[in-house]
C-alpha positions in Angstrom: 6.8 -44.2 44.3 5.6 -47.2 42.3 7.6 -48.6 39.3 7.3 -51.3 36.8 9.6 -54.4 38.0 11.0 -57.0 36.1 13.6 -59.4 37.7 17.1 -58.7 36.3 17.9 -62.2 36.0 15.1 -63.0 34.0 15.1 -62.2 30.2 11.7 -60.9 29.6 10.0 -63.3 26.9 8.4 -60.3 25.2 11.9 -58.9 24.6 13.5 -61.6 22.2 16.8 -59.7 21.4 20.0 -61.9 21.5 21.2 -62.6 25.1 24.8 -60.9 24.5 23.1 -57.4 23.0 20.6 -57.3 25.5 22.6 -57.8 28.6 25.3 -55.8 27.2 23.0 -52.9 27.2 21.8 -53.8 30.6 25.3 -53.5 32.0 24.4 -49.6 32.2 22.8 -48.8 35.7 21.2 -45.6 34.5 20.9 -46.3 30.6 17.2 -46.4 29.2 16.7 -48.8 26.4 14.3 -49.0 23.5 13.0 -52.8 22.8 10.2 -54.6 20.7 9.4 -58.4 20.7 10.3 -59.1 17.2 13.1 -56.6 16.5 16.7 -58.1 17.6 18.7 -56.2 19.7 18.0 -52.8 21.7 18.3 -49.3 21.1 20.3 -47.4 23.9 19.3 -43.7 24.8 22.1 -41.3 25.9 21.7 -38.9 28.3 21.0 -35.3 26.5 21.1 -36.6 23.0 18.1 -37.5 20.9 18.0 -41.2 19.3 15.8 -41.8 16.4 13.9 -44.8 16.0 12.1 -46.0 12.6 8.7 -46.8 13.5 7.6 -49.8 12.0 4.1 -51.5 11.8 3.4 -54.6 14.0 5.9 -53.4 16.7 5.1 -52.9 20.2 8.0 -50.9 21.8 9.0 -50.7 25.4 11.1 -48.7 26.9 13.3 -50.3 30.1 16.0 -49.1 32.5 17.9 -51.4 34.9 17.8 -51.0 38.6 19.6 -52.6 41.7 18.0 -55.8 41.1 15.7 -55.4 38.3 14.4 -53.9 35.2 12.1 -51.1 35.5 10.1 -48.8 33.2 12.0 -45.4 33.2 9.7 -43.0 34.9 9.6 -39.1 34.8 8.4 -38.8 31.0 7.0 -36.1 28.8 5.4 -37.3 25.2 5.0 -34.7 22.9 3.8 -34.8 19.2 5.7 -33.3 16.5 4.2 -33.6 13.3 3.7 -37.3 12.5 6.6 -38.3 15.2 6.2 -39.1 18.6 9.1 -37.6 21.0 9.8 -38.9 24.4 11.9 -36.9 26.9 13.4 -38.3 30.3 14.7 -36.4 33.1 18.1 -37.2 32.6 17.7 -35.6 29.2 17.7 -38.7 27.4 15.3 -38.5 24.1 13.7 -40.7 21.5 11.8 -39.8 18.7 9.8 -42.5 17.0 9.5 -41.5 13.3 6.2 -41.4 11.4 4.7 -42.7 14.7 1.2 -41.2 13.8 1.1 -42.3 10.3 2.2 -45.8 11.2 0.6 -46.3 14.6 -2.9 -45.3 13.7 -4.3 -47.6 16.6 -2.7 -49.4 19.4 -3.3 -52.8 17.6 -1.0 -51.9 14.8 2.2 -50.6 17.0 2.6 -48.7 20.4 5.1 -47.4 22.8 4.5 -48.3 26.4 6.0 -45.9 29.0 5.6 -45.7 32.8 1.7 -45.5 34.1 -0.1 -45.1 37.5 0.2 -48.1 40.3 3.4 -49.3 38.8 1.5 -50.2 35.6 2.4 -49.5 32.0 0.6 -46.9 30.0 0.5 -47.7 26.3 0.5 -44.7 23.7 -0.7 -45.3 20.0 -2.1 -43.2 17.1 -5.0 -42.1 19.2 -3.0 -40.1 21.5 -3.0 -37.1 19.8 -2.8 -34.1 22.1 -5.5 -31.3 22.5 -4.1 -27.9 22.6 -1.4 -27.5 25.2 1.9 -26.5 24.2 5.1 -28.2 25.0 8.5 -28.7 23.3 7.6 -26.9 20.3 4.7 -29.7 19.9 1.3 -30.8 21.5 1.7 -32.4 24.8 0.2 -36.0 24.5 1.2 -37.4 28.1 3.4 -36.9 31.1 4.0 -39.2 34.2 6.3 -38.7 36.9 7.2 -37.1 39.9 5.4 -33.8 40.6 8.7 -32.0 41.0 10.9 -33.6 38.6 8.3 -32.8 35.9 8.0 -29.3 36.9 11.6 -29.2 36.7 11.8 -30.6 33.1 9.0 -28.0 32.2 11.5 -25.1 33.0 11.0 -21.9 30.1 7.9 -24.3 28.8 4.8 -22.2 30.2 2.1 -24.7 28.7 4.1 -27.4 30.3 4.3 -26.0 33.4 0.8 -24.9 33.6 -0.5 -28.3 32.9 1.7 -30.0 35.4 0.9 -27.5 38.1 -3.0 -28.1 37.2 -2.3 -32.0 38.3 -3.4 -33.1 41.6 -0.8 -34.6 44.3 2.8 -34.1 44.7 4.4 -37.3 44.2 3.1 -39.3 41.4 0.9 -37.3 38.8 0.0 -38.3 35.3 -1.3 -35.6 32.4 -3.7 -37.0 29.6 -5.5 -34.5 27.5 -9.0 -33.9 28.0 -11.2 -36.4 26.1 -14.6 -34.0 26.1 -14.4 -31.9 23.1 -15.7 -28.8 24.6 -13.7 -28.9 27.8 -10.6 -29.7 25.5 -11.1 -26.7 23.7 -11.2 -24.5 26.5 -8.6 -26.2 28.4 -6.3 -25.7 25.2 -7.1 -22.1 25.1 -6.3 -21.4 28.8 -2.8 -23.5 28.1 -2.1 -21.5 25.2 -2.9 -18.1 27.1 -0.4 -19.0 29.8 2.1 -20.0 27.4 1.7 -16.8 25.4 1.5 -14.4 28.3 3.7 -11.5 28.5 2.5 -9.9 31.8 3.2 -10.6 35.3 0.1 -12.0 37.0 0.2 -14.3 40.1 -2.2 -16.4 38.6 -0.9 -16.8 35.2 1.3 -19.9 35.9 -1.6 -21.5 38.4 -4.1 -22.8 35.5 -5.4 -26.3 36.5 -5.2 -28.7 33.7 -5.5 -32.4 33.4 -7.2 -35.5 32.1 -11.1 -35.7 32.9 -10.5 -37.5 36.2 -7.9 -35.1 37.2 -9.2 -31.9 36.5 -9.3 -29.4 39.5 -12.3 -27.9 39.6 -15.0 -27.4 36.5 -14.3 -26.3 32.8 -16.5 -23.4 33.4 -14.0 -22.0 36.4 -11.1 -23.0 34.4 -12.3 -21.4 31.0 -13.2 -17.9 33.3 -9.7 -18.3 34.5 -8.6 -18.4 31.0 -10.7 -15.3 30.1 -9.8 -13.5 33.0 -5.8 -13.9 32.6 -6.2 -13.0 28.8 -7.9 -9.6 30.1 -5.2 -9.0 32.4 -2.5 -10.0 29.6 -4.4 -8.1 26.9 -3.5 -11.5 24.8 -7.2 -12.7 24.4 -6.8 -12.2 20.6 -3.6 -14.4 20.4 -4.7 -16.7 23.3 -8.9 -17.2 22.8 -9.2 -18.6 19.3 -12.5 -20.1 19.4 -15.9 -19.3 20.8 -15.9 -22.5 22.8 -13.9 -21.1 26.0 -16.6 -18.4 26.3 -19.1 -21.3 25.8 -17.2 -23.2 28.7 -17.3 -20.6 30.9 -21.2 -19.9 30.8 -21.3 -17.2 28.5 -23.7 -17.1 25.6 -24.0 -15.0 22.4 -20.1 -15.5 21.0 -19.6 -16.9 17.7 -16.8 -16.9 15.1 -18.5 -13.7 13.7 -17.8 -11.5 16.7 -15.0 -13.4 18.4 -12.6 -10.8 17.0 -14.7 -7.8 18.8 -15.2 -9.5 22.1 -11.3 -10.3 22.4 -10.8 -6.8 21.3 -12.8 -5.8 24.4 -10.6 -7.9 26.7 -7.4 -6.7 24.9 -8.5 -3.0 25.9 -6.5 -1.2 28.5 -9.9 -0.6 30.3 -10.8 -4.3 31.0 -8.7 -6.3 33.3 -9.2 -9.6 35.0 -11.2 -7.9 37.7 -13.8 -7.1 35.1 -13.8 -10.4 33.3 -13.8 -12.7 36.3 -17.3 -13.9 36.5 -19.8 -15.2 33.7 -22.1 -12.4 34.4 -19.1 -9.9 33.8 -17.9 -11.6 30.6 -21.8 -11.8 29.7 -22.0 -8.2 30.1 -19.1 -7.4 27.6 -20.6 -9.8 25.2 -23.9 -8.3 25.3 -22.7 -4.6 24.9 -20.8 -5.2 22.0 -23.4 -7.3 20.4 -25.4 -4.2 20.8 -22.8 -2.1 19.0 -22.1 -4.4 16.1 -26.2 -4.9 16.2 -26.5 -1.0 15.5 -23.8 -0.8 12.8 -25.5 -1.8 10.0 -24.9 0.9 7.5 -28.3 2.2 7.6 -29.4 5.8 9.0 -31.7 5.5 11.7 -32.2 1.8 12.0 -31.3 1.6 15.7 -34.2 1.6 17.7 -32.8 2.3 21.1 -29.8 4.5 21.3 -26.7 3.0 22.5 -25.9 4.3 26.1 -22.2 5.4 27.6 -22.5 2.2 29.8 -22.4 -0.1 26.9 -19.2 1.6 25.3 -17.8 1.4 28.6 -18.3 -2.1 29.1 -16.1 -2.8 26.1 -13.5 -0.6 27.2 -14.1 2.7 25.4 -13.3 5.5 27.8 -14.5 8.9 28.0 -18.2 8.1 27.1 -21.1 8.5 29.6 -24.7 8.9 30.3 -27.5 8.7 27.4 -27.5 10.0 24.3 -28.8 13.5 24.2 -29.5 16.1 21.0 -25.8 17.9 21.2 -24.0 15.8 23.4 -21.4 13.5 22.1 -22.8 10.6 22.5 -25.4 11.6 20.3 -22.9 12.2 17.8 -21.2 9.0 18.2 -24.1 7.0 17.9 -25.2 8.6 14.8 -21.9 7.3 13.4 -22.1 3.7 14.9 -25.7 3.9 13.2 -24.6 4.4 9.7 -21.3 2.3 9.9 -20.7 -1.0 8.5 -20.0 -3.8 11.7 -16.3 -4.1 10.0 -15.4 -0.2 11.1 -16.7 -0.7 14.9 -15.4 -4.7 15.4 -12.3 -3.4 17.5 -12.0 -1.0 20.5 -9.5 1.3 19.1 -11.8 2.0 16.4 -14.7 2.7 18.6 -12.1 4.7 20.8 -11.0 7.0 18.1 -14.3 7.7 16.8 -15.5 8.6 20.7 -12.6 11.1 21.2 -13.6 12.5 17.6 -17.0 12.7 18.6 -15.7 14.7 21.8 -13.7 16.9 20.2 -16.4 18.0 17.3 -18.7 19.2 20.4 -16.1 20.5 22.1 -15.0 22.5 19.0 -18.6 23.9 18.6 -18.2 25.6 21.8 -14.8 27.1 20.6 -12.6 24.2 22.8 -10.5 21.6 21.4 -11.1 20.8 17.6 -10.9 17.8 16.0 -8.1 16.5 13.8 -7.8 15.6 10.1 -7.8 11.6 11.7 -10.5 12.1 13.8 -12.9 13.4 11.0 -12.0 10.7 8.7 -12.7 8.1 11.7 -16.3 9.8 11.9 -17.1 8.9 7.9 -16.7 12.6 7.2 -15.1 13.4 3.6 -13.5 16.4 1.9 -11.1 17.1 4.5 -7.7 17.7 3.7 -4.6 19.4 5.6 -5.2 22.4 3.2 -8.9 23.1 4.2 -8.7 21.4 7.7 -8.7 25.1 9.6 -11.6 26.4 7.3 -13.5 23.0 8.7 -12.8 23.8 12.2 -13.6 27.3 11.9 -16.7 26.4 10.3 -17.4 23.9 13.3 -16.7 26.8 15.9 -19.2 28.8 13.9 -22.1 26.4 14.7 -24.4 26.5 17.9 -22.4 26.2 21.2 -24.6 23.5 22.5 -23.5 21.1 19.9 -26.8 20.7 18.3 -25.4 22.0 15.0 -23.2 18.9 14.3 -24.3 16.4 16.7 -25.1 13.9 13.7 -22.9 13.0 10.8 -25.3 14.4 8.1 -25.2 17.5 10.0 -21.6 17.5 10.6 -21.0 16.7 6.9 -23.1 19.5 5.7 -20.8 21.7 8.1 -18.0 20.4 6.3 -19.4 20.8 2.8 -19.9 24.0 3.2 -16.3 24.6 4.5 -14.9 22.7 1.7 -16.8 24.6 -1.0 -14.9 28.0 0.0 -11.7 26.6 -1.3 -11.1 26.5 -5.1 -10.3 23.5 -6.6 -7.9 23.9 -9.5 -7.5 21.1 -12.1 -6.1 20.5 -16.0 -6.5 17.8 -18.3 -2.5 17.5 -19.0 -1.8 15.0 -17.0 -0.1 11.7 -18.8 -0.6 13.7 -22.1 2.8 12.3 -24.1 2.5 14.5 -27.0 1.7 18.2 -26.3 2.4 20.7 -28.8 5.2 22.6 -27.6 3.4 26.1 -28.7 0.7 25.3 -26.4 -0.9 27.4 -23.6 -1.1 25.4 -20.3 -4.8 26.1 -19.2 -6.2 25.1 -15.7 -10.0 25.0 -14.6 -11.5 26.2 -11.4 -14.5 25.2 -10.0 -15.2 28.6 -9.1 -14.2 32.2 -9.5 -10.5 32.9 -8.5 -8.3 35.7 -7.4 -4.8 35.8 -7.4 -2.6 36.0 -4.2 1.1 35.2 -4.3 4.1 32.9 -5.2 5.2 31.3 -8.4 3.6 28.8 -11.0 6.7 26.1 -11.6 7.0 24.6 -15.0 9.6 22.1 -14.5 11.5 20.7 -17.5 12.7 17.0 -16.3 14.7 16.2 -19.4 14.4 14.5 -22.5 12.0 11.7 -23.2 14.6 9.8 -25.8 16.9 8.3 -22.9 17.5 11.3 -21.1 17.7 13.8 -24.2 15.3 15.7 -26.2 15.0 16.3 -30.0 18.4 16.2 -31.6 20.0 15.1 -28.5 18.7 18.4 -26.8 20.1 18.0 -23.0 19.4 21.4 -21.8 16.4 21.7 -19.4 14.5 25.0 -19.3 12.5 25.4 -16.2 10.0 28.4 -16.1 9.2 30.1 -12.8 6.3 32.6 -13.0 5.6 34.9 -10.6 2.3 35.9 -10.6 2.7 39.1 -9.2 3.5 40.5 -12.3 2.4 37.4 -14.9 -0.8 39.1 -16.0 1.0 42.6 -16.6 3.6 40.4 -18.8 1.1 38.4 -20.8 2.3 35.1 -19.0 -1.0 34.8 -17.1 -4.8 35.2 -17.9 -7.6 34.0 -15.8 -11.3 34.5 -17.7 -14.6 33.3 -16.9 -16.3 32.9 -13.4 -18.0 30.1 -11.3 -17.5 26.9 -12.8 -16.4 28.2 -16.0 -13.1 30.1 -14.6 -10.2 29.2 -16.9 -6.5 30.0 -15.8 -4.5 30.3 -19.1 -0.7 29.9 -18.6 1.2 31.3 -21.9 4.8 30.2 -20.8 7.5 32.6 -22.0 9.3 30.3 -24.5 7.7 27.3 -26.4 8.4 24.1 -24.6 11.4 21.9 -25.4 10.6 19.6 -28.0 10.5 15.3 -27.0 10.5 16.5 -23.2 9.3 15.6 -19.8 7.5 18.3 -17.8 5.9 18.8 -14.5 3.5 21.8 -13.6 3.5 22.8 -10.1 1.7 25.4 -8.1 2.6 27.4 -4.7 -0.5 26.9 -2.5 -0.7 30.8 -2.0 -0.8 31.7 -5.6 -4.8 30.9 -6.3 -7.4 32.3 -3.7 -11.4 32.4 -3.8 -13.3 34.9 -4.9 -13.2 37.4 -1.8 -9.4 36.3 -1.2 -10.3 34.7 2.0 -9.6 30.9 1.4 -6.5 29.5 -0.5 -7.2 26.9 -3.1 -7.0 23.5 -2.3 -3.5 22.4 -2.6 -2.6 21.6 -6.4 -1.1 18.1 -7.0 1.6 18.3 -9.7 0.9 17.3 -13.1 3.3 15.4 -15.3 3.1 15.5 -19.0 5.5 15.3 -22.0 5.9 17.3 -25.7 5.4 15.9 -28.8 8.6 13.9 -30.7 8.8 14.8 -34.0 8.5 11.7 -36.5 11.6 10.7 -38.7 11.7 10.1 -42.4 12.8 6.8 -43.5 11.2 5.8 -47.2 7.8 7.2 -46.4 6.0 10.7 -47.1 5.6 13.3 -44.3 1.9 12.6 -44.3 2.7 9.2 -42.9 5.6 9.8 -41.0 4.8 13.0 -38.8 4.0 12.6 -35.4 0.4 14.0 -34.2 0.4 16.1 -31.3 -2.5 17.9 -29.2 -2.9 21.7 -28.0 -4.9 22.9 -25.0 -8.0 24.7 -26.0 -8.0 28.2 -24.1 -11.6 28.2 -23.8 -12.6 24.8 -22.5 -9.3 23.7 -21.2 -9.8 20.5 -23.2 -7.1 19.1 -25.6 -7.8 19.2 -29.4 -5.7 17.7 -32.5 -2.9 20.1 -33.3 -0.2 19.7 -35.8 1.7 16.9 -37.2 5.4 17.2 -36.5 8.2 15.8 -38.6 12.0 16.1 -38.3 13.4 17.3 -41.5 16.8 18.0 -40.3 19.8 16.2 -42.3 17.3 14.8 -45.0 19.7 15.4 -47.9 22.0 18.0 -49.0 22.5 20.6 -51.9 25.3 18.4 -53.8 22.7 16.2 -54.8 18.9 16.2 -55.4 15.9 17.4 -53.7 14.1 14.8 -51.1 10.7 15.3 -52.2 8.7 14.2 -49.4 5.0 14.7 -51.0 2.1 16.7 -50.2 1.2 18.6 -46.8 -2.9 18.9 -48.0 -5.3 17.2 -45.6 -3.6 18.1 -42.2 -1.3 20.7 -40.5 2.3 19.9 -40.3 5.3 21.3 -38.6 8.7 21.2 -40.4 11.4 20.8 -37.9 15.1 22.0 -37.7 17.5 22.5 -35.1 18.7 25.9 -35.1 22.8 26.0 -34.5 23.5 29.6 -34.6 25.3 31.4 -31.9 25.1 35.0 -32.8 21.4 36.8 -33.0 20.4 37.8 -36.5 18.8 41.1 -37.4 20.2 44.4 -36.8 21.1 43.9 -33.2 22.9 41.0 -34.3 25.1 40.3 -37.1 22.3 41.2 -39.6 21.6 37.8 -40.9 18.5 36.1 -40.6 19.9 34.2 -37.2 19.7 30.3 -38.7 22.3 27.8 -38.7 21.4 24.8 -40.1 22.5 21.3 -40.7 22.7 20.1 -44.3 19.0 19.4 -45.4 17.8 19.6 -48.9 14.1 18.5 -48.6 10.8 19.6 -50.6 7.0 19.1 -50.2 3.5 20.4 -52.1 0.6 22.3 -50.8 2.2 24.0 -48.1 -0.8 25.7 -46.4 -2.0 28.6 -43.8 -2.0 26.0 -40.9 1.7 24.5 -41.8 4.8 25.8 -40.3 8.7 25.5 -40.5 9.8 25.3 -37.2 13.4 26.2 -36.2 14.1 24.8 -32.9 16.1 27.0 -30.3 17.5 24.8 -27.3 18.9 27.8 -25.7 16.0 30.1 -25.2 18.1 33.0 -25.1 17.7 36.4 -27.5 21.4 37.5 -26.7 22.6 34.0 -28.3 19.8 33.2 -31.0 17.3 35.5 -32.8 15.7 34.9 -36.1 14.7 37.6 -38.3 12.5 36.0 -40.9 13.0 39.5 -43.2 16.7 38.3 -43.9 16.0 35.1 -45.0 16.6 34.4 -48.6 14.3 32.8 -51.0 14.8 31.4 -54.7 13.2 29.4 -57.3 13.2 25.9 -56.0 12.8 24.3 -59.5 16.0 25.6 -60.2 17.6 22.9 -58.0 18.2 19.3 -59.0 14.8 17.7 -58.0 13.1 20.7 -57.4 9.4 21.1 -58.7 7.7 24.0 -60.6 6.2 26.5 -58.2 8.5 25.3 -55.3 9.7 28.2 -53.2 13.1 27.5 -51.6 13.9 28.8 -48.3 17.6 29.2 -48.0 19.1 28.9 -44.7 22.9 29.1 -43.9 24.8 26.1 -42.3 26.9 25.4 -39.3 30.6 25.3 -39.8 31.2 22.7 -37.3 30.7 19.9 -37.9 31.8 20.3 -41.6 28.6 19.9 -43.9 28.6 18.6 -47.2 26.4 21.2 -48.9 26.9 25.1 -48.6 23.1 25.8 -48.2 20.1 24.4 -46.1 17.0 24.4 -48.4 13.4 23.7 -47.8 11.4 23.5 -50.9 7.7 24.5 -50.6 4.8 24.2 -52.9 2.5 26.8 -51.8 -0.9 25.6 -51.5 -3.7 27.3 -53.8 -0.3 29.0 -55.7 -1.7 27.9 -59.1 0.1 30.9 -61.1 3.3 29.1 -59.4 4.4 32.4 -58.1 8.2 32.7 -56.9 9.0 34.9 -54.2 12.1 36.8 -52.8 11.2 37.0 -49.2 9.1 35.7 -46.7 7.8 39.1 -45.6 7.3 42.0 -47.7 9.6 44.9 -48.0 8.3 47.2 -50.4 6.0 47.1 -53.6 8.3 45.5 -55.5 9.4 43.0 -52.9 6.2 41.0 -51.9 6.5 38.6 -49.3 4.9 35.2 -49.7 3.7 35.3 -46.1 1.6 38.2 -46.7 -0.1 36.6 -49.4 -0.6 32.9 -48.4 -0.1 32.9 -44.7 -1.1 36.2 -43.6 -2.6 35.0 -39.9 0.5 33.3 -38.5 4.0 33.4 -39.3 5.2 30.6 -41.7 8.5 30.1 -40.5 9.3 30.4 -36.4 11.7 30.0 -34.0 10.9 28.5 -30.9 
């Protein structure tokens, strides 16, 4: 083949390197050197290594190799752009990178690199040679020249480069230049990328013709169609046809940036192969069909004047759809769904295929055949279906007309579904996320229709304390309650009141909940059913809530330091304000003066102490009141009918702790140091371990409206001579309780 020859005996004037350096460099018969007119010395390339040249403005670099009797411009070269760098690679593995070439050499007058060209002439590369879409050596192919077979050998494992070389005319001297025409360039670039990304075996995938304008084998339309056909064969359109220009070059209209993804999805469907997309007419048919589908999908009911046909769905790769839309058939339902969908819901073939399958199963299900799945019903835009009511929905579809006319539009199908869903009660509650529930509160659920009981359990799960894992006074017990609905109504733990949407399910826990604790309520799916017992309730999603943490005393008064709580109203199921809770344990002891914490007027309060007793009180126990307290010596005024002294049991076991209020001693609080006139003192025994400073725990209560300052000797009345203060001042609820 022709080469660029310079007599070896003459040092060329355009390479004024020092003779010694240049001559030494030229002693190697095969070495390739880089030289420039204004740089001293030369750079010698080493086979199988990359040499770096710092590109300088004003330099015109030349590549030379010594022949037998002359200097030659080395052939078999591939030029690739990597960012701003120009890489040249030769057949012997020599490579040179001109760093920052494209930022320095913006045009040929500033600087350039001469490489081998056609007919023994050099070809000058400058910043204008940028590449146009063909991927080679992990960059953009700028130029290639040499023997066809040698270049193909250099292109091993480089599908973009090999496709480019294969497309060049000739078997000996060949040259690749990127296309200069923009439309052709985009189409051909897409074709080369398609070949690069192909993962399927195809007899034509490696023979996509590419090259400079004068060397393109065949016209751009043929090449663009070849790229489209190859993409359809390889299901690679999404990754390889990235611009509508490829379709334009193939002579196909109607493709834009907006619908490119949808058209590519059709090519990537299993049903569309290269045989279905090998001519402009075939591809145009695909585009037209998808555009009709997208046009129908405008989100407006009945806006499609001409129903879509089975042939249009088939054209884009959807299978199982044929014929024309008729009342009662699957296509009628599918068209209805597409009509009311947004374009983004139908712009891929998998989306359309799922809709088509779903429509077929709905019509089949109406006739007693295969029924639609939950996923398929959702694909049709149907709402309200869950795993729990799916069977009811499928049965409702089966109970429509066998000819499908009862479910052949989205609207008609939704009506059927709504009827089926409505037969399943929905249970809800206002408890979710509550952080300060009164521990004595009922747990109230609301049903959207009348319910009956099935079988199973209601679970009240104590998930541990909310104070870093512990509850009130370092409580580490977890007291779960599992309520069997088979006996719960009879035992008073469960009550259903009201009908219809006013139905309330009232859970009365066997024990008060633990203070300062996290809870979850869950319900077995079989517990509640509709009025006639035929349908189970929609599965209840477990609800988390927390109980109130009593406020702690520092230097203030009860009215400001107590923590507010909420309680559930049994009639409405709503949360309402309840007592404010104050921890009075360990405030003072009876060796000193009473800590007076002020008035309880203007609110409802719970004064909390932990019960440390290990033996029950009353006649079945040790005969005491069953309360063992920590040191406490505290007083209040205006203790009213809505206030309570709350003795917290953390064991929930009457065999261990049982409070007997009749046995609690009472005395005149004014006799205590710091006590006030009219204060009645509740006297509790103290726990022995740990040892307390005092010998009795006392809570001094000035009773609201007790203007006579009456002092009582007991909480409850024993006889005519021993009238209890609870019977007079707290007749509706117990003033001292253990929970």
